[in-house]
C-alpha positions as YAML, in Angstrom:
chain: A
units: angstrom
residues:
- id: 1
  name: MET
  ca: [18.94, -3.99, -56.99]
- id: 2
  name: LYS
  ca: [20.89, -6.71, -55.13]
- id: 3
  name: LEU
  ca: [21.45, -4.25, -52.28]
- id: 4
  name: ILE
  ca: [17.72, -3.46, -52.09]
- id: 5
  name: PHE
  ca: [16.73, -7.14, -52.00]
- id: 6
  name: ALA
  ca: [19.35, -7.76, -49.30]
- id: 7
  name: VAL
  ca: [17.81, -4.96, -47.22]
- id: 8
  name: ILE
  ca: [14.34, -6.48, -47.70]
- id: 9
  name: ALA
  ca: [15.61, -9.86, -46.46]
- id: 10
  name: MET
  ca: [17.32, -8.22, -43.48]
- id: 11
  name: LEU
  ca: [14.18, -6.30, -42.46]
- id: 12
  name: LEU
  ca: [11.98, -9.37, -42.71]
- id: 13
  name: THR
  ca: [14.46, -11.46, -40.69]
- id: 14
  name: ILE
  ca: [14.77, -8.84, -37.95]
- id: 15
  name: SER
  ca: [11.01, -8.26, -37.75]
- id: 16
  name: LEU
  ca: [10.24, -11.98, -37.46]
- id: 17
  name: ASP
  ca: [12.99, -12.39, -34.87]
- id: 18
  name: LEU
  ca: [11.59, -9.56, -32.77]
- id: 19
  name: LEU
  ca: [8.06, -10.86, -33.00]
- id: 20
  name: ALA
  ca: [9.27, -14.31, -31.93]
- id: 21
  name: GLN
  ca: [11.12, -12.83, -28.96]
- id: 22
  name: GLU
  ca: [8.11, -10.82, -27.88]
- id: 23
  name: THR
  ca: [5.70, -13.73, -28.26]
- id: 24
  name: SER
  ca: [7.74, -15.64, -25.68]
- id: 25
  name: ASN
  ca: [7.13, -12.79, -23.23]
- id: 26
  name: HIS
  ca: [3.61, -13.00, -21.81]
- id: 27
  name: LYS
  ca: [3.70, -9.27, -21.09]
- id: 28
  name: ALA
  ca: [4.11, -8.38, -24.77]
- id: 29
  name: LEU
  ca: [0.53, -7.75, -25.87]
- id: 30
  name: PRO
  ca: [-0.72, -7.83, -29.49]
- id: 31
  name: TYR
  ca: [-2.05, -4.71, -31.23]
- id: 32
  name: PHE
  ca: [-3.83, -4.41, -34.57]
- id: 33
  name: THR
  ca: [-3.92, -0.90, -36.05]
- id: 34
  name: ALA
  ca: [-5.65, 0.53, -39.12]
- id: 35
  name: SER
  ca: [-5.28, 4.12, -40.26]
- id: 36
  name: ILE
  ca: [-5.88, 6.63, -43.02]
- id: 37
  name: HIS
  ca: [-3.56, 9.51, -43.76]
- id: 38
  name: SER
  ca: [-3.43, 12.50, -46.04]
- id: 39
  name: GLY
  ca: [-0.74, 15.06, -46.74]
- id: 40
  name: SER
  ca: [0.84, 17.49, -49.16]
- id: 41
  name: ILE
  ca: [3.99, 16.89, -51.21]
- id: 42
  name: TYR
  ca: [6.90, 19.12, -50.20]
- id: 43
  name: ALA
  ca: [8.68, 20.21, -53.40]
- id: 44
  name: HIS
  ca: [12.11, 20.76, -51.86]
- id: 45
  name: THR
  ca: [14.00, 21.72, -55.06]
- id: 46
  name: GLN
  ca: [13.19, 23.58, -58.25]
- id: 47
  name: GLU
  ca: [13.64, 20.37, -60.29]
- id: 48
  name: VAL
  ca: [10.58, 18.75, -58.67]
- id: 49
  name: HIS
  ca: [8.15, 21.67, -58.76]
- id: 50
  name: ASN
  ca: [6.06, 19.71, -61.27]
- id: 51
  name: ILE
  ca: [4.62, 17.75, -58.30]
- id: 52
  name: LYS
  ca: [3.98, 20.79, -56.11]
- id: 53
  name: GLY
  ca: [0.37, 20.93, -54.93]
- id: 54
  name: ALA
  ca: [-0.21, 17.16, -55.02]
- id: 55
  name: TYR
  ca: [-2.22, 15.83, -52.05]
- id: 56
  name: PRO
  ca: [-1.53, 12.12, -51.52]
- id: 57
  name: ILE
  ca: [-3.88, 9.87, -49.53]
- id: 58
  name: GLY
  ca: [-3.16, 6.45, -48.06]
- id: 59
  name: VAL
  ca: [-4.20, 3.58, -45.83]
- id: 60
  name: GLU
  ca: [-2.03, 1.61, -43.41]
- id: 61
  name: LEU
  ca: [-2.14, -1.61, -41.38]
- id: 62
  name: LEU
  ca: [0.16, -2.42, -38.44]
- id: 63
  name: PHE
  ca: [0.67, -5.58, -36.43]
- id: 64
  name: THR
  ca: [2.69, -4.84, -33.29]
- id: 65
  name: LYS
  ca: [3.23, -6.08, -29.77]
- id: 66
  name: GLN
  ca: [3.53, -3.80, -26.78]
- id: 67
  name: ASN
  ca: [6.17, -4.48, -24.12]
- id: 68
  name: ARG
  ca: [4.78, -3.77, -20.65]
- id: 69
  name: ASP
  ca: [7.30, -5.57, -18.46]
- id: 70
  name: GLU
  ca: [9.23, -3.61, -15.85]
- id: 71
  name: LYS
  ca: [12.68, -4.38, -17.33]
- id: 72
  name: ASN
  ca: [11.88, -2.61, -20.60]
- id: 73
  name: TRP
  ca: [10.24, 0.29, -18.81]
- id: 74
  name: GLN
  ca: [13.25, 0.78, -16.53]
- id: 75
  name: GLN
  ca: [15.60, 0.62, -19.53]
- id: 76
  name: TYR
  ca: [13.74, 3.01, -21.84]
- id: 77
  name: ASN
  ca: [11.54, 5.08, -19.48]
- id: 78
  name: CYS
  ca: [8.55, 4.28, -21.67]
- id: 79
  name: TYR
  ca: [6.42, 1.51, -23.11]
- id: 80
  name: PHE
  ca: [6.88, 0.66, -26.76]
- id: 81
  name: ASN
  ca: [5.21, -1.18, -29.60]
- id: 82
  name: SER
  ca: [7.26, -2.98, -32.24]
- id: 83
  name: GLY
  ca: [6.32, -5.11, -35.22]
- id: 84
  name: VAL
  ca: [5.61, -4.85, -38.92]
- id: 85
  name: GLY
  ca: [3.39, -2.70, -41.12]
- id: 86
  name: ILE
  ca: [2.22, -2.22, -44.70]
- id: 87
  name: ASN
  ca: [0.65, 0.76, -46.45]
- id: 88
  name: TYR
  ca: [-0.63, 2.01, -49.76]
- id: 89
  name: ILE
  ca: [-0.24, 5.63, -50.93]
- id: 90
  name: ASN
  ca: [-1.85, 7.22, -53.97]
- id: 91
  name: TYR
  ca: [0.28, 10.30, -54.69]
- id: 92
  name: ASN
  ca: [-2.52, 11.93, -56.70]
- id: 93
  name: THR
  ca: [-0.21, 12.92, -59.55]
- id: 94
  name: ASP
  ca: [0.59, 11.00, -62.73]
- id: 95
  name: VAL
  ca: [4.26, 11.86, -62.27]
- id: 96
  name: LEU
  ca: [4.65, 9.80, -59.08]
- id: 97
  name: GLY
  ca: [1.92, 7.16, -59.40]
- id: 98
  name: GLU
  ca: [1.33, 4.88, -56.40]
- id: 99
  name: GLY
  ca: [3.38, 3.23, -53.66]
- id: 100
  name: PHE
  ca: [3.18, 0.06, -51.54]
- id: 101
  name: ALA
  ca: [5.45, -0.10, -48.47]
- id: 102
  name: LEU
  ca: [6.59, -2.85, -46.09]
- id: 103
  name: PHE
  ca: [8.34, -1.66, -42.93]
- id: 104
  name: TYR
  ca: [9.46, -2.32, -39.38]
- id: 105
  name: VAL
  ca: [7.53, -0.38, -36.71]
- id: 106
  name: PHE
  ca: [8.93, 1.09, -33.49]
- id: 107
  name: GLU
  ca: [6.63, 3.31, -31.42]
- id: 108
  name: PRO
  ca: [7.44, 4.44, -27.84]
- id: 109
  name: GLN
  ca: [4.52, 5.52, -25.63]
- id: 110
  name: PHE
  ca: [4.46, 7.80, -22.59]
- id: 111
  name: LYS
  ca: [1.61, 8.21, -20.11]
- id: 112
  name: LEU
  ca: [0.12, 11.71, -19.86]
- id: 113
  name: GLY
  ca: [-2.19, 11.46, -16.89]
- id: 114
  name: LYS
  ca: [-4.76, 8.73, -16.37]
- id: 115
  name: PHE
  ca: [-5.93, 8.20, -19.96]
- id: 116
  name: LEU
  ca: [-4.00, 10.21, -22.55]
- id: 117
  name: LYS
  ca: [-0.71, 8.96, -23.99]
- id: 118
  name: ALA
  ca: [1.97, 10.69, -26.05]
- id: 119
  name: LEU
  ca: [3.61, 8.54, -28.67]
- id: 120
  name: GLY
  ca: [6.46, 8.64, -31.14]
- id: 121
  name: SER
  ca: [6.48, 6.72, -34.38]
- id: 122
  name: THR
  ca: [9.32, 5.38, -36.51]
- id: 123
  name: HIS
  ca: [8.76, 3.25, -39.61]
- id: 124
  name: LEU
  ca: [11.70, 1.93, -41.59]
- id: 125
  name: GLY
  ca: [11.50, -0.30, -44.66]
- id: 126
  name: LEU
  ca: [11.08, -0.39, -48.42]
- id: 127
  name: THR
  ca: [8.45, 0.81, -50.85]
- id: 128
  name: TYR
  ca: [7.47, -0.34, -54.31]
- id: 129
  name: LEU
  ca: [6.75, 2.65, -56.59]
- id: 130
  name: SER
  ca: [4.69, 2.30, -59.75]
- id: 131
  name: ASN
  ca: [6.05, 5.02, -62.07]
- id: 132
  name: PRO
  ca: [9.86, 5.41, -61.96]
- id: 133
  name: TYR
  ca: [11.84, 7.71, -64.24]
- id: 134
  name: SER
  ca: [12.40, 6.39, -67.76]
- id: 135
  name: GLN
  ca: [14.27, 8.15, -70.56]
- id: 136
  name: ASN
  ca: [11.81, 6.60, -73.01]
- id: 137
  name: ASN
  ca: [8.38, 7.31, -71.53]
- id: 138
  name: ASN
  ca: [8.64, 9.13, -68.18]
- id: 139
  name: THR
  ca: [11.24, 11.88, -68.11]
- id: 140
  name: LYS
  ca: [9.17, 14.11, -65.80]
- id: 141
  name: ASN
  ca: [9.74, 12.01, -62.68]
- id: 142
  name: LEU
  ca: [13.03, 13.21, -61.18]
- id: 143
  name: ASN
  ca: [12.00, 12.06, -57.69]
- id: 144
  name: TYR
  ca: [12.81, 8.37, -58.10]
- id: 145
  name: SER
  ca: [14.22, 6.08, -60.78]
- id: 146
  name: LEU
  ca: [13.95, 2.62, -59.18]
- id: 147
  name: PRO
  ca: [10.74, 0.67, -58.52]
- id: 148
  name: LEU
  ca: [12.09, -0.10, -55.01]
- id: 149
  name: SER
  ca: [13.33, 2.61, -52.64]
- id: 150
  name: ALA
  ca: [13.94, 3.09, -48.93]
- id: 151
  name: TYR
  ca: [10.93, 4.19, -46.88]
- id: 152
  name: ILE
  ca: [11.35, 6.22, -43.68]
- id: 153
  name: SER
  ca: [8.59, 7.76, -41.58]
- id: 154
  name: LEU
  ca: [8.95, 9.78, -38.36]
- id: 155
  name: GLY
  ca: [6.02, 11.07, -36.35]
- id: 156
  name: MET
  ca: [4.58, 12.25, -33.05]
- id: 157
  name: GLY
  ca: [1.06, 12.27, -31.72]
- id: 158
  name: VAL
  ca: [-1.42, 11.46, -28.96]
- id: 159
  name: GLU
  ca: [-3.54, 8.43, -28.20]
- id: 160
  name: TYR
  ca: [-6.81, 8.18, -26.27]
- id: 161
  name: PRO
  ca: [-8.64, 5.00, -25.15]
- id: 162
  name: LEU
  ca: [-12.22, 4.67, -26.44]
- id: 163
  name: ASN
  ca: [-12.86, 1.69, -24.16]
- id: 164
  name: LYS
  ca: [-10.95, -1.25, -22.67]
- id: 165
  name: ASN
  ca: [-9.82, -2.60, -26.05]
- id: 166
  name: TRP
  ca: [-10.02, 0.23, -28.61]
- id: 167
  name: GLN
  ca: [-7.85, 3.34, -28.92]
- id: 168
  name: MET
  ca: [-7.84, 6.31, -31.27]
- id: 169
  name: SER
  ca: [-4.65, 8.16, -32.27]
- id: 170
  name: LEU
  ca: [-3.84, 11.35, -34.15]
- id: 171
  name: LEU
  ca: [-0.29, 11.71, -35.49]
- id: 172
  name: GLY
  ca: [1.71, 14.13, -37.53]
- id: 173
  name: GLN
  ca: [4.19, 12.24, -39.69]
- id: 174
  name: PHE
  ca: [6.95, 13.04, -42.16]
- id: 175
  name: ILE
  ca: [7.62, 10.43, -44.84]
- id: 176
  name: HIS
  ca: [10.85, 10.38, -46.83]
- id: 177
  name: ILE
  ca: [11.44, 8.09, -49.81]
- id: 178
  name: SER
  ca: [14.80, 7.78, -51.55]
- id: 179
  name: ASN
  ca: [17.17, 5.19, -53.00]
- id: 180
  name: GLY
  ca: [20.13, 6.88, -51.31]
- id: 181
  name: GLY
  ca: [21.82, 7.78, -54.60]
- id: 182
  name: THR
  ca: [21.85, 4.17, -55.82]
- id: 183
  name: GLN
  ca: [20.25, 5.23, -59.11]
- id: 184
  name: GLU
  ca: [19.91, 8.70, -60.61]
- id: 185
  name: PRO
  ca: [17.71, 10.73, -60.80]
- id: 186
  name: ASN
  ca: [16.91, 10.59, -57.10]
- id: 187
  name: LYS
  ca: [15.52, 13.86, -55.73]
- id: 188
  name: GLY
  ca: [13.36, 11.84, -53.34]
- id: 189
  name: ILE
  ca: [9.80, 12.24, -52.09]
- id: 190
  name: ASN
  ca: [9.12, 14.31, -48.95]
- id: 191
  name: LEU
  ca: [5.60, 14.03, -47.60]
- id: 192
  name: PRO
  ca: [4.21, 15.58, -44.37]
- id: 193
  name: THR
  ca: [0.95, 13.83, -43.42]
- id: 194
  name: LEU
  ca: [-1.79, 13.81, -40.80]
- id: 195
  name: ASN
  ca: [-2.62, 10.28, -39.71]
- id: 196
  name: MET
  ca: [-5.82, 9.17, -37.92]
- id: 197
  name: ARG
  ca: [-5.87, 5.60, -36.72]
- id: 198
  name: PHE
  ca: [-7.69, 3.06, -34.58]
- id: 199
  name: SER
  ca: [-5.96, 0.31, -32.57]
- id: 200
  name: TYR
  ca: [-7.40, -2.87, -31.11]
- id: 201
  name: ASN
  ca: [-5.87, -4.84, -28.22]
- id: 202
  name: PRO
  ca: [-7.86, -7.98, -27.31]
- id: 203
  name: ILE
  ca: [-6.66, -7.91, -23.69]
- id: 204
  name: SER
  ca: [-6.54, -4.41, -22.17]
- id: 205
  name: ASN
  ca: [-5.29, -0.90, -22.94]
- id: 206
  name: GLY
  ca: [-4.21, -0.25, -19.36]
- id: 207
  name: LEU
  ca: [-0.52, 0.45, -18.69]
- id: 208
  name: ASN
  ca: [1.27, -0.66, -15.55]
- id: 209
  name: LYS
  ca: [2.95, 1.91, -13.31]
- id: 210
  name: TYR
  ca: [6.48, 1.30, -11.99]
- id: 211
  name: GLU
  ca: [8.78, 3.15, -9.62]
- id: 212
  name: LYS
  ca: [11.96, 4.41, -11.25]
- id: 213
  name: LYS
  ca: [15.15, 2.64, -10.12]
- id: 214
  name: PRO
  ca: [18.81, 3.74, -10.45]
- id: 215
  name: ILE
  ca: [20.16, 3.53, -14.00]
- id: 216
  name: LYS
  ca: [22.01, 0.33, -14.92]
- id: 217
  name: LEU
  ca: [23.94, 0.48, -18.17]
- id: 218
  name: GLU
  ca: [23.70, -2.83, -20.03]
- id: 219
  name: ARG
  ca: [26.28, -1.98, -22.73]
- id: 220
  name: LYS
  ca: [29.06, 0.30, -21.47]
- id: 221
  name: THR
  ca: [31.33, 0.33, -24.52]
- id: 222
  name: ARG
  ca: [31.31, -1.36, -27.93]
- id: 223
  name: ILE
  ca: [33.81, -1.61, -30.79]
- id: 224
  name: ASP
  ca: [32.70, -2.38, -34.36]
- id: 225
  name: ILE
  ca: [35.01, -3.51, -37.18]
- id: 226
  name: GLY
  ca: [33.49, -4.15, -40.57]
- id: 227
  name: LEU
  ca: [33.11, -3.83, -44.34]
- id: 228
  name: TYR
  ca: [30.45, -2.22, -46.50]
- id: 229
  name: ALA
  ca: [29.48, -2.07, -50.17]
- id: 230
  name: SER
  ca: [27.27, -0.05, -52.49]
- id: 231
  name: ASN
  ca: [26.39, 0.00, -56.18]
- id: 232
  name: LYS
  ca: [25.17, 2.97, -58.22]
- id: 233
  name: ASN
  ca: [25.27, 4.75, -61.57]
- id: 234
  name: LEU
  ca: [27.12, 7.95, -62.40]
- id: 235
  name: GLY
  ca: [24.20, 10.10, -63.53]
- id: 236
  name: VAL
  ca: [20.83, 10.36, -65.25]
- id: 237
  name: ASN
  ca: [20.52, 7.99, -68.25]
- id: 238
  name: ASP
  ca: [23.87, 6.36, -67.45]
- id: 239
  name: LEU
  ca: [23.32, 2.60, -67.74]
- id: 240
  name: ASP
  ca: [26.74, 1.61, -66.39]
- id: 241
  name: ARG
  ca: [26.90, 0.75, -62.70]
- id: 242
  name: TYR
  ca: [29.86, 0.93, -60.36]
- id: 243
  name: PHE
  ca: [30.80, -0.42, -56.93]
- id: 244
  name: ILE
  ca: [31.86, 1.39, -53.79]
- id: 245
  name: PHE
  ca: [33.71, -0.64, -51.14]
- id: 246
  name: GLY
  ca: [34.70, 0.51, -47.68]
- id: 247
  name: ALA
  ca: [36.16, -0.58, -44.34]
- id: 248
  name: LEU
  ca: [35.37, 0.93, -40.94]
- id: 249
  name: ALA
  ca: [36.17, 0.89, -37.26]
- id: 250
  name: ASN
  ca: [33.78, 2.48, -34.77]
- id: 251
  name: TYR
  ca: [33.79, 3.04, -31.00]
- id: 252
  name: SER
  ca: [30.59, 3.54, -28.97]
- id: 253
  name: LYS
  ca: [30.42, 4.73, -25.34]
- id: 254
  name: GLN
  ca: [27.06, 4.39, -23.61]
- id: 255
  name: ILE
  ca: [26.18, 7.45, -21.49]
- id: 256
  name: SER
  ca: [22.56, 6.67, -20.52]
- id: 257
  name: ASN
  ca: [19.96, 3.96, -20.95]
- id: 258
  name: ILE
  ca: [19.32, 4.74, -24.61]
- id: 259
  name: ASN
  ca: [22.13, 7.14, -25.61]
- id: 260
  name: ALA
  ca: [25.74, 6.62, -26.66]
- id: 261
  name: ILE
  ca: [28.44, 8.83, -28.15]
- id: 262
  name: THR
  ca: [30.53, 7.46, -31.03]
- id: 263
  name: GLY
  ca: [33.76, 8.00, -32.89]
- id: 264
  name: GLY
  ca: [35.19, 6.19, -35.86]
- id: 265
  name: ILE
  ca: [37.29, 6.05, -39.00]
- id: 266
  name: GLU
  ca: [36.53, 4.77, -42.49]
- id: 267
  name: ILE
  ca: [38.29, 4.35, -45.83]
- id: 268
  name: LEU
  ca: [36.59, 3.69, -49.16]
- id: 269
  name: THR
  ca: [37.41, 3.15, -52.81]
- id: 270
  name: ASP
  ca: [34.81, 4.66, -55.16]
- id: 271
  name: GLU
  ca: [34.49, 3.38, -58.74]
- id: 272
  name: VAL
  ca: [31.82, 6.02, -59.43]
- id: 273
  name: THR
  ca: [34.33, 8.76, -58.65]
- id: 274
  name: GLN
  ca: [36.95, 6.91, -60.74]
- id: 275
  name: ALA
  ca: [34.61, 6.95, -63.75]
- id: 276
  name: ARG
  ca: [33.97, 10.65, -63.19]
- id: 277
  name: LEU
  ca: [37.73, 11.36, -62.99]
- id: 278
  name: GLN
  ca: [38.29, 9.48, -66.24]
- id: 279
  name: ARG
  ca: [35.51, 11.44, -67.91]
- id: 280
  name: ASP
  ca: [37.06, 14.71, -66.68]
- id: 281
  name: LYS
  ca: [40.59, 13.47, -67.60]
- id: 282
  name: ALA
  ca: [41.82, 14.16, -64.06]
- id: 283
  name: ASP
  ca: [44.77, 12.22, -62.67]
- id: 284
  name: LYS
  ca: [43.61, 11.88, -59.06]
- id: 285
  name: SER
  ca: [42.79, 9.09, -56.62]
- id: 286
  name: ASN
  ca: [39.28, 7.79, -56.03]
- id: 287
  name: ILE
  ca: [40.11, 6.83, -52.43]
- id: 288
  name: ARG
  ca: [38.53, 8.73, -49.55]
- id: 289
  name: ALA
  ca: [39.11, 8.40, -45.81]
- id: 290
  name: GLY
  ca: [37.43, 10.23, -42.96]
- id: 291
  name: LEU
  ca: [37.06, 10.64, -39.21]
- id: 292
  name: LEU
  ca: [33.56, 10.59, -37.67]
- id: 293
  name: ILE
  ca: [31.95, 11.60, -34.39]
- id: 294
  name: GLY
  ca: [28.32, 11.20, -33.50]
- id: 295
  name: HIS
  ca: [25.50, 9.76, -31.43]
- id: 296
  name: GLU
  ca: [23.48, 6.54, -31.20]
- id: 297
  name: PHE
  ca: [20.03, 5.73, -29.89]
- id: 298
  name: LEU
  ca: [20.09, 2.24, -28.34]
- id: 299
  name: PHE
  ca: [16.90, 0.18, -28.50]
- id: 300
  name: GLY
  ca: [17.48, -3.45, -27.56]
- id: 301
  name: ARG
  ca: [19.62, -4.97, -30.31]
- id: 302
  name: PHE
  ca: [19.09, -1.94, -32.57]
- id: 303
  name: ALA
  ca: [21.31, 1.14, -32.81]
- id: 304
  name: VAL
  ca: [20.12, 4.21, -34.75]
- id: 305
  name: SER
  ca: [23.17, 6.34, -35.52]
- id: 306
  name: GLN
  ca: [23.91, 9.88, -36.70]
- id: 307
  name: GLN
  ca: [27.48, 10.99, -37.40]
- id: 308
  name: LEU
  ca: [29.39, 13.99, -38.73]
- id: 309
  name: GLY
  ca: [32.47, 13.16, -40.78]
- id: 310
  name: CYS
  ca: [35.51, 15.07, -41.99]
- id: 311
  name: TYR
  ca: [37.64, 13.83, -44.89]
- id: 312
  name: LEU
  ca: [41.30, 13.24, -44.11]
- id: 313
  name: VAL
  ca: [41.95, 11.96, -47.64]
- id: 314
  name: ASN
  ca: [40.02, 13.35, -50.62]
- id: 315
  name: GLU
  ca: [41.99, 14.40, -53.70]
- id: 316
  name: THR
  ca: [39.00, 15.47, -55.79]
- id: 317
  name: ASN
  ca: [36.96, 18.65, -55.60]
- id: 318
  name: TYR
  ca: [33.71, 16.73, -56.10]
- id: 319
  name: PHE
  ca: [32.80, 16.60, -52.38]
- id: 320
  name: ASN
  ca: [32.66, 18.94, -49.41]
- id: 321
  name: ALA
  ca: [35.20, 18.44, -46.63]
- id: 322
  name: LEU
  ca: [32.37, 17.64, -44.18]
- id: 323
  name: TYR
  ca: [29.76, 14.95, -44.64]
- id: 324
  name: GLN
  ca: [27.01, 13.22, -42.67]
- id: 325
  name: ARG
  ca: [26.13, 9.60, -42.03]
- id: 326
  name: ALA
  ca: [22.92, 8.08, -40.69]
- id: 327
  name: GLY
  ca: [22.00, 4.45, -40.33]
- id: 328
  name: VAL
  ca: [20.38, 1.54, -38.52]
- id: 329
  name: THR
  ca: [22.28, -1.52, -37.27]
- id: 330
  name: TYR
  ca: [21.05, -4.78, -35.78]
- id: 331
  name: TYR
  ca: [23.42, -6.53, -33.35]
- id: 332
  name: THR
  ca: [22.92, -10.30, -33.32]
- id: 333
  name: PRO
  ca: [23.75, -12.44, -30.25]
- id: 334
  name: SER
  ca: [26.63, -14.05, -32.24]
- id: 335
  name: LYS
  ca: [28.75, -10.86, -32.31]
- id: 336
  name: ILE
  ca: [27.85, -10.15, -35.95]
- id: 337
  name: ALA
  ca: [26.05, -6.91, -36.81]
- id: 338
  name: ILE
  ca: [24.23, -6.08, -40.05]
- id: 339
  name: GLY
  ca: [22.81, -2.76, -41.14]
- id: 340
  name: PHE
  ca: [22.64, -0.04, -43.71]
- id: 341
  name: ASN
  ca: [23.91, 3.50, -43.71]
- id: 342
  name: ILE
  ca: [23.66, 6.53, -45.97]
- id: 343
  name: LEU
  ca: [26.40, 9.07, -46.67]
- id: 344
  name: THR
  ca: [25.28, 12.58, -47.65]
- id: 345
  name: HIS
  ca: [26.93, 15.90, -48.45]
- id: 346
  name: THR
  ca: [24.63, 18.64, -47.07]
- id: 347
  name: ILE
  ca: [21.22, 17.41, -48.38]
- id: 348
  name: VAL
  ca: [22.59, 15.45, -51.37]
- id: 349
  name: PRO
  ca: [22.81, 11.65, -50.86]
- id: 350
  name: ASN
  ca: [26.07, 10.16, -52.10]
- id: 351
  name: PHE
  ca: [25.37, 6.46, -51.58]
- id: 352
  name: LEU
  ca: [23.49, 3.93, -49.47]
- id: 353
  name: ASP
  ca: [25.57, 0.99, -48.25]
- id: 354
  name: LEU
  ca: [24.94, -2.43, -46.79]
- id: 355
  name: ARG
  ca: [27.40, -3.34, -44.03]
- id: 356
  name: VAL
  ca: [28.48, -6.39, -42.04]
- id: 357
  name: MET
  ca: [30.51, -5.98, -38.85]
- id: 358
  name: TYR
  ca: [32.07, -7.92, -36.02]
- id: 359
  name: TYR
  ca: [31.59, -6.29, -32.62]
- id: 360
  name: PHE
  ca: [32.71, -6.82, -29.05]
- id: 361
  name: ASN
  ca: [31.78, -5.15, -25.77]
- id: 362
  name: LYS
  ca: [33.96, -4.06, -22.86]
...
């Protein structure tokens, strides 16, 4: 729970910081967006087939600002909206109940001719869920067991101006909700949706047109050194909680305006694995170490990372030799970076961590 509240504080701090930065830029224009969306639950494992056929519905409000200055367009080859959003989802099944989400919004836009725009949509935050698993009165919900979980939404769509100030959009989105293995059970919620929305800009919907200039890389290389921590239980109905601590070093090489390749190493000590080894009466180490390679999307002070790891040290047979990491990091001007990252084996989350790093550029 402390990890979740720390993530909430981080998201709110970052969102307010971004809004403050954009307000100082007269070319960052305000947008107010309201939408409705409906979808169908994807029952991805046999254990959650009791929610198959549910058709959730929801409403959503976004407050964003759109960057239209030439510097941002030259850097990212698009215009983008960023800000904060909230939504409400009724999952239309007693097993899952309802959800209320607060999230950061990042939505790039691309001109398709004179009027039509293509847009991407990324929402990242936390959701409050009304009906978590309970061994006393709700054993049917294997999808989530904490009232607060991570909320991720990815989507693509098109936008069309109705007049100077109003726009209509149609998006396909995929929503994923999970606590990253912090508390079991945690099969997660996977929800494809169709989203219709209306946006209002009090100034103008028109987008400026710029001539493309030669690429100038703002961050050529970066080195991160840091620590991370997580806390989780061992299994369903296990009330004891254990810590996971780790250290990391990561190298990032920028190869285009928004892309970088990465490589790194990490070592962690896992009290959850130690408890499992004691239960199984196995005399092995709970320490793991791995090498990672991957990719980053670079958006201003944000980096969205995906990495493939291979264990160099892993004495147990509990985990595959290969694993994946995905995360979001915010790089402050003071050389300190904060973020969170999830480690998974195939499609099974192992743990979600909160990390603090020192970084320097070359």
